[in-house]
N, C-alpha and C positions, 0 to 999 in steps of 0.2 A: 545473571541468576533469574531465576523465576519468581514471580509474585509470591508463590505459594511458599517457599522457603526463605527467601531475604527477610520476610517479616516475622520470622519464628520468634517468639518471645523468650523462650530459654533454650538451652543446648538440649535438654530432655526433649522439648518440642520438636526440636530439629531431627532427633533420633526418629521419634514417631513419624513424622511427615516422610522422612527418606525410607523408613521401613515400609510405610504405606505405598508409597511410589514405586519403589524398585525392591519389593522383599527379597527376591532371589540373586540379585547382584550380590557379588562377592565384595564384600568391604574390606576384611583383612586376611592376609595370607601371612603365615611364619616360615621361617628358614626350612622347617622340616615338610612343609606343604600342606600342613593343616589349615583350614580355611572357615571363615565366618560370613554368612551371607548379612545382608541389612536386617532381616527379619529375625535369624538367630542371635545376632548382637543385641538387638532390643530385647528379645526374650530372656536370653542369658542375664544381661544386665539388670533386668528387673526382677529375676530371682535372685541375685546376689543383693539387690536392695532389699528385698524381704529378709533375706539372711542377715544383714547389718542392721536392720530394724529390730530383729529379734536379739540383737545385741545392745539395744537401746540407743542407737543412731537415729537421729531424727532431724527435723527442720532447725538449722542453727547449732547443731552439734560440731565441735571445732574438731577436725581430723587432720592430722601431720601424715604425709606419706611419703616413704622413700623406696621407691621401687625402679628396677632396670625395665627394659622394654620387654614385655609379654603380653599374651591376651588378657592375663589376669589383670594386669595394671590398667589397660584400657577399660576392662568391664568394671573394675572397682571404683573407678574415678567417675565413670557416668552411672555407676549404681548409687555413688555419694550424690551426685546431680540429681537424680531421680528423687531423693530423699529431701534435696534442699539443704544439705551439709555444707559448712564452711570448710572448703578443701585448702591446705598448705602442701603443695607438692616440693619435694626437695630432690636435687639432683643427686643419683645413687652412688658418685664418687665422693659425696661429702661424708665427713666423720665426726668424731666428738664435739669439735668446737663448734662447727655449723649447726650440725641436728639439735644438740643441746641448746643452743641459741634459740634455734626456732620453736622447740617444744615449748620452753619457758615463754617465750615472747608471745606466742598465741594462745598459752594455757591450752594446750591439746588435751582433749578428753579421749582421744583413740589415736593410735599410732600403729600404721600399716607397714609392715616391713617383708623382705624376701626370706626370711629365715637366715640360713647360712648360704652365702652368694659368693661364689669366686673366691672361696677361702676365707670369708669373712663373715663372723656372727653379727648380724645386725640386730637380732633380738636381745642378744646380751648386751649389746652397747646401749639400748634404750633402757634396759632395766637399770642398768650402771648408772646413766644419765640423770634417770628419774628417782632414784633410791633415797634422795632426801626431801621429795617433795611430799607435802602433807595428804595431798591428793594425787595420787599416782594415775597417769593414764592406762587405759586397758591397751595391750600390745596384742596386734594378731598377723600372724604369717600368713598371707593371702595367697602364696605359692604354694604351701602345703595344703591350704584348706580354703579356698574361697568361699565366703559365706554363702548360704543358699536358703531359699524358702519358698513359701507359696505367695505369688504375687497378689492373690485375691485377697491378703490380709494387709495390703498396703494402703496408705491414707492417698488422697489425690496428689498427682505431681504439682510442684510449686508452679506458679504462674507468673510471679514477679521477676521479670528479667532485669530490673534494675537494682536488686539487692545485691549487697557485696556478699560473695560466696567464694571468693578465690582470694588467696594471699601468696603471691611469689616473692622471694627474697632477692635482692639484687646483692652483689659483690661487697663484701666488707674487708677489702684490701687494706684500707687504712682507716677506717672506723667499724662500727657495728653495722651488720647487715641492714638494709631497709626493706620493709615489707611493703609490697605494693598490691594494693587492692583492686581487683576486678569484679566485673559484674559477668552475668551471662551474656548480655547485651553488648558489651565491650568486646568481649572475646568473638562473638558471632560476626560484629560489624569489622573487626579486623579480618577474619577468615573470608568474608565477603569481598575485601578489597584485594587480597591474595588470590581469590578465585578469579575475580574479574581481570586482574593484572595478567596472571599466567595463562588466560583463556583455556581453562581444563574443562572437559567434558566427559562423557560417560565412557567414551572409548579410551581414555587415558588409564594408564596404570601407574601409580606414583610408588614411593618408597620413604619409610621412616627409619633411619639409620641413626638419627640423633635423638636425645633422651626425651622421651613423651613427658617426662617431668619439667621440662623446659617450657617457657611460654610459648613457645613454637609448636608445643604439643596439641594444645587445643586449637591453636591457630591454623596448622595443618589439617589435623581431624576434622575441623569445622568446614574447611574448603571441602574436603572430601564429601562431606553431607550435602553441603550446597550444591556442588557440581555434580556430584553422583558418580565418583570414581573410587576403585579400590585401590589399597597400597600393601606393599611387601613390609611387614614388621621384623626389624633386626634386633636381636637381643645384644649382640655385638658385632662390630664391622669389620672384618678381616677380608680386605678385598679379593684375595684368591678364592676364598669360599663364598663370599657374598655375591660377586660378578655374575658366576653360573647361575645362581638363583635369580637375579634381575633378568637374566637374559632368558631363562626358561619360562618366566611369567610374562614375557613382553613387557616390560616396565618400558614407559613412553617419558617419565622424567625422573631424573635423580639428582643428587646435589646434598646440599646439607650446609656448605660453606667452603672456603678457600682451600682448606685441607683435603677435602673430599676431593674437590675439582684436580689436585695434584695426584691424588691416589689413583683416580680414573685414567688421568694422561699417562702416569707411569704404567698401569696395566695395558693401556692401549699400544703403548711404545714397544710392548714385548713381541708383538706381532702387528705392525703396522697395517698389513693388507688385509687383516681380518678384524671387521668391527666386533668388539667385545659385547655391546649390547645392540644387536641388528635394530630392535624397535624404538630406539632413543630418538627422541624429538626436540627435547630441550633439557638443560640443566638449570637449577636453581639453588639459592641459599642466601645465607647471609652470617651475620655474627662476626666477620672481620672484613677488613678491606680487601677488593680483589684487585690485583694490578691489572692494566690493561692488556699486558702481555699474556695473561693467563685466558683472559677472554679470546684473545685472537688465537691462541694456540688450540682451544677447544673448538673453535670455528673451524680452523684448518684441518685439525685431525679428527674431530668427530662429525663435523658438518652440520653443527647445531649451534644454536644461541645459548647465550647463559643469560638468565635473569636474575641477576643478583640485586638483593634488597637492603634496606636498612630499617631497623626498628630499636626500640628500647623495651625493656621489662613494662615500663608505664605505658609505652604506646607501641605494640608489637607491629604495628603496619604504618610508618611513616612514608616510605616509598619504595616502589619496586619495579625491576624491568619487566618487560614485556616483550614475548617474541613476535608481536606484531608492529613493534616499534623499529624504525630504522636502525637504532642501534642501542641493542638491549643492555650493553655494558653500563649504560647511563640509566638510573631508576628513573621510574615517572615521576616528574617534580611536583605534580599538582597536589598530591597528598602533604608532602612537606610543606609547601607554601600555604595550603590551607589550615594545617595544624598550626603552624606558627604564628598565623594571623589571629587565631581564636583563643590564643593563651590569656588567662585573665586571673585575678585572686578574687576568692570567694569564700568569706568565714562561713564555717557550718560546724554542725555537733556531728562527729563521726559516730555511726551506728556500730562500729566494731572495730577495735576495741572501745569501751566507751571512756577510756582516760584521755583519748585524743580529741581535740576540739578545734583546731582551726586549720583551714585549707590555705594552701600556698601554692600559686602557680598552677591553678587546676586548668587544665586544657579542656576546650568545650568539645574537642572532637570528639564523635561519638563512641570511638575506640579507644580513648585514652583514659587512664586512671592517674595515680599519682604516687611518687616514692614517700614512703612513710617509715621514718625512724622509730622502731617499736621497742620500747623499753622492756626489759623483762619484769615480770611483775614481782611484787614484794614477796617475801617469803612467808607472810602471814596473810592469808585472804578467806573470805567468808565461804561457807559450803553452799553450793547451789545445786539444782537439778540438772541432770544432762540437758545440754543445748541453750542454757540461760547464761546471761553474762554474768560474771561474779559481780559482787557488790563494789568492790575496789576499782572495777571499771568506771562507775557510773560517780564515785565518789572522789576520785584522786584528782590531784591538781594536773592541770594539762601539762603533759610532758612530750608530747610528739606533734609532728604536722602532719596532717591527712588531706588528700585532695577527695573533693565531694563527687561521689557518682552522680547527684544531681547537676552538677556543674558541667558535667561530661557530656550531656546530652543537650543539643539544639532545640 
């Protein structure tokens, strides 16, 4: 990574630097062939930021969003980053239980939805879930009308990359979901680790077939901004439809996880003599174990290495395979060893939400945050202005465990 990018303080700073360095480079392509260059992405995200600002969104405004992959999804997220809002992305296949918990636990002031998508009315669900709240969040369908405004009206962009501005919920299979707090710097550092491991450059073309609302979303998109390559964005991945799009756009890296590897193998086996993606150089992914047999099959049938990785919501880049290592099925171990050796306990007063008080097992790795059981807020709470922490956050007894962002930096 070049010095001019790796030291970016915030994700918006990274967008600005990439747009200035390669304004005409295609950053995003969708399945229909629509494209956004780096400069177009920056300009459109800034207009969306002005539109959100007109709705009352500003620094610290708590925003939950549940959106499948579209240009509007990525633009909305970076528009919120431009304003310094606190974002809580939710996977788009979650429904009442998970969405209701997240909205209440974060005390969201704004909820972004895709309207009715794939036969399900997300707007109606949010209104139903928040009907009994004394202070109901504003609900905006960004697929119908992404906010728009004049960027000249915007305040300066945030510069503190160590502020907590992201909350990602982990699985709540056997208990309530846990909210993981991230800063722009933890996400950027994880993205840099991924970019270095994968050895990506400006002549690569990637793909985003996994949900952008996953922790892998900013991780991968940050890698694109750091290394300077574009990617094809898929709203839904159907191999028979997606693979011709990948081939037509000269994609050099695909993946997402073991299930994706298996789908690519199944398609290639329909006509073994004809490469389904002639430009392919590598596969990458994570999220599930990859049997060594899969690695060998991909190497034999595609002629490329698979760079499989391991991470957690708390630490999205623990270790990652590389195309430059002799056996890329084994993730690069240095990150795992370094991360494990730096774990420590550090008491702190969590800045968001204020009810949490104590950090436990806070990793010192610069890309790590911590899992946090966020308790749903009490039914009665003080009225506050948009963007400020409710009084109950500052006065309630400690009920959660948080990892300190200060402890996550060396």
